[in-house]
N, C-alpha and C positions, 0 to 999 in steps of 0.2 A: 383482499383476503378476508374470509369470515371464519367463524367457528373457533374462536379463541377458547382456552389457551392452546398454543401449538407446542409440539414436542421437538426439542432440540438435542443435538449432541455436539461435542467439541472435540476436534483433533488438534493436539498441541496445547493442552490446557495448562501446562507448566510454563509456557512462554510468557515473555514480558507483556505482550499485547492482549493475551487471553483474558485478563481481568476486566478489560473494557467490554469484551464480548459477554462475559458472565454478567456484568452489570446491565448491559443492554437487554439481555434475555429476561432478567428479573424485572427491570424497569418497564418493559413492554408487557408484563403480565403472563409470561410463558414459562414452560417447564424445561429443565435440563435433565434428561433421562440417563445419559451416558457420556463419558469423556475418556479420552485416550492420551497418554504421553508415556514415553519410555522412562522419563524421570518421575519419581514418586513423591517429590516435595510439592504437594498440591493442596496443602491445608487451607489455602484461600477459598476452595470450593465451599467450605463450611460456612463462610459468610454469605453465601448465595443459595446453594442447593445441597445441603448436607446429605440428602437422601439419594443423590445421584450415584449411579454405579460408575466405577472407575477401573480402567484397564491399563496395563503397561505393555501388553502384547497385542499387536494388530490382529492376529488370528482369533484371539478370544473376543476382541471387540467386534470383529466381523460376525462371529458366531452368535454373539449377543443380539445383533441386529436381526438375524434370522429367527432367533427365539422370540423376540418381541413381535415380529411380523406374524409368526405362527400362533401367537396368543391374542392376535387382534390389535396390537399396539403399533401404531405407525410413527416412525421418525419423520417429521415434516421437513426439518432443516438440519444440515450438517454445517457447522461453523468451522472454518479451516484456518488455524493459526500456526501451522507447522512451518519448518524451514522452506524457503522459496522453491528449491528444486523438487520438493515433494508435492507442491500444490496440484500439479497436473494429475498425478496419481490419485490424490485424495478427492479431488473433484469428481473423477471418474467413479470412485467408490461410492460417493454420495448419490450420483445419478443411477448407478446400477441398483441401488437400494430404493429407488423411486422417491428420493428426497431432493429438495432444492439445495444448492450449494451456495454458501456465503463465504467468500474467500478474501483473505488479506491480500494486499498488493505486494509485489507484482503478481498478477493472477497466474502468469507463467513467465518463463524466461525468454522464450523464443516465439517469434511471430507465427511460425507454422503450427505451434501447439494451440494457438487461438483458433486456427482453421479446423484442426481436428476436434477440439472441444465443441465448436459450433455444430459439427456433424453429429456428435453424440447428443447435444442438446436437442437438435431437430429429431433425432431418432427416438429419444426417450420422452420428449415433451416436458422435461423438467428444466428449470431455469438455473443459470449460473450467474451469481451476483458478485461484483467486486466492491470491496470497501474503498471508496474514493471520497473520504470524508471531507477533504478540503473544499470540495464543491459545495458543501453545506455550511461552511464557515460564513458567518454574516458579513465580514469584511471582504472576503473573497467574492461572495455573491454580489456585493455592492460594486466591486471592481468589474465583475462580469457585466453587470447592467450598464455601467458607465461606458465601457468599451463598445458594447452592442448598440447602445443608443447614441454613440458618438459619430463623428464624420465617417462616411463610408469610404473604405479604402485607406484610411489613415494608418500609418505604420509607427509604432511606439518603440522607444528605446528602453529596454528592460535590463536591469542588473539583478541577478539572483545570487545571494551568498548564503550558504548554510554550512555552519561548522558545529558539529556535535561531538564533543570529545569522547573517546573510547579508550579504555585502559588496555593493559597487556593481554587481557583475556580474549580480546576481539580477534586477533589473527589466529588464535588457537581454535576458536569456535568455528562452526560451519560458516559464519558470516565472513570469515577471512579467506574462505575458499571460493574463488571466482566461479568455479563450476557449480557451486551450490547456492551462492547468494547472488551471483551476477556482478559482483564487485561493488565498490563504494558508490558509484554513480547510480546503480540499480537499487542497492539496498537502502540508501538514505535519500536518493533523489527521485525515485519513480513517482511519488505523489506530487512533487513539484512539476515534473515534466507533464504529468496528467493535467494539473491545474493550468499550466501555461498553454497547453494545446486546447483545452476547453475554452479558455478565454480568448486566445489570439489566433486560433485556427490551425489549418493544416501545415505540416512541416514542409519547408522548401529546401533548406540546406542544413547540414549537421556536421560541424567541424569540431574535432577534438584537439586541444592545444597540449594538455598534459593528461596522462592517465597513469596513476601509481596505486599502490595498494592502500594508501591512506587518503588520497586526494585525487581529484580530477577537475578539469576545467575546460570549457569550450565555448563555442558560438553556435547558437541555434536560431535559424531564421524561419519564422512562421509567417502565415499569411498577413498578419497585422502587427508583427513585432520582430525586432532584432534583439536577441537575448544573449547577453554575456553571463555565463554561469560558472560558479565555483562551489564545489562540495568537498568537505574534508571531515575526517575524524581525528585530526591531529590538534591537540590542545595548543600547540605553539602557533597555529594559524589564527587563533582568536586575537583580535586587536588588544593591545596592551591595556588600554583604558577599560575594556570589558573584563579582562582577566583580573585586574586590580579590585574589581567589585566582588570577586569570588565566583563569578559565573563560569560555567564550562560549556555553554552553548551560545552561539551567535547566529541570529537569523535576520536577513534583510532582503526585502524586495523593493526596488525603486522603479517607478514608471515615469519616464521623462524627467528624471531627477527628483521626483517626489516619493518619499518613503510611504510604503503601504504598511500600516501598523496592524499586525494580526497575531501578536504574541499571546493574547488571551482568547478565551472562547473555545478551547479545544476539549474541555471536559466532557461535554455531552454529545460530541459529534458521532460517536459510535451508536449511541441510543437513537439519535436522529436518523442514522443510516438504517437501523433496524426498523424504525417506524416507516420509513419510505419503502423498504423491501416488503414489509407486511401489508402495506397499502398497494402493492403492485407497481411501485414507481422506482425500484432500485436500479443501480447502474449495472449494465450487462457487458457481454463480450465486445460488442460494438464500441461501447464507451471506453473500454480498457485498451483497445488495440493500438492507438497511436502512441501511447506512452511506452508500451512494450516494444514497438518498432524503434522508437527513439533510443531507448536504453540499449537495445540490441546493437544498433549501429555504433553507439558510443563505445560499447564493450569490445567491439571487434575492429574499431578504426585504428589506423596508425597515427599516433599523435604527431602533429606538425611543428610543435614548438611554439615559441612566442612570435608568431607571425600574424599579420592581419589585425582584426578587432578582437582583442582578448581581454579577459577580466582583469581589472587593475590589481587584484590581490596576487596575481601570478608574477608580478614584478618582484615580489619579496621572496619567491621560492627559488 
């Protein structure tokens, strides 16, 4: 990509993750011309782009795009930080306005939506990028290289545990509605499923042991890995020794019994993602597909209970 600075807009600017996009746009030397959110507590914009126009109504936001276009100003990228179930619609909006879309994960909730977006991408000639920032984490890249350069055909035993406590607000928000968020396995797990598929290859088997509103666990067999996974937003699932330190999050990935330490290094991953996209190397629909398919299967599977090879944390539930 050439011709900096580029013009950006953000949909969902009041959301938790939007500040990382604001920072990435600023750090890469670009402009934010307009942003949208139905919530108006968006004073954070002042720290990045105080001159940016802001809208709480989609219709006026859409009209503003037309006005900019008619005065010769083009929006080059639309960054999408809205609730999961709206991603598909907001991506379509971006491409209809001849902009590239940069969308948070999950890019969509259903595999067939990926196919439909691929058709629109082909029709418009504009790209759809997914934020898959774990692929850029130094420790994860190091693991990727180790596996790819390791023995051909070797199958690794992987345990994934991610517990990130959420309060009573969570089930009341859109995140607690499985039709809008995809459920806990999608909402907090999609980036891990993407990371595992990227490193260990295509999915061969997908079994769900438990699936509840606050937690889920299962077994995922990939080309080069047997994965036992557990995801939870329940504070009580955090190991006691971790709780005693005051922490409300527990993250662990082991490969053949060895812990992969990647608790640090998350701060700049969105900026790195934007740098890759602006250089024409971002992750697209093809990259996002497998994790969308995995999460869809998990969301719609009938849990089989504690049978077979299940995550050890499930014994305590």
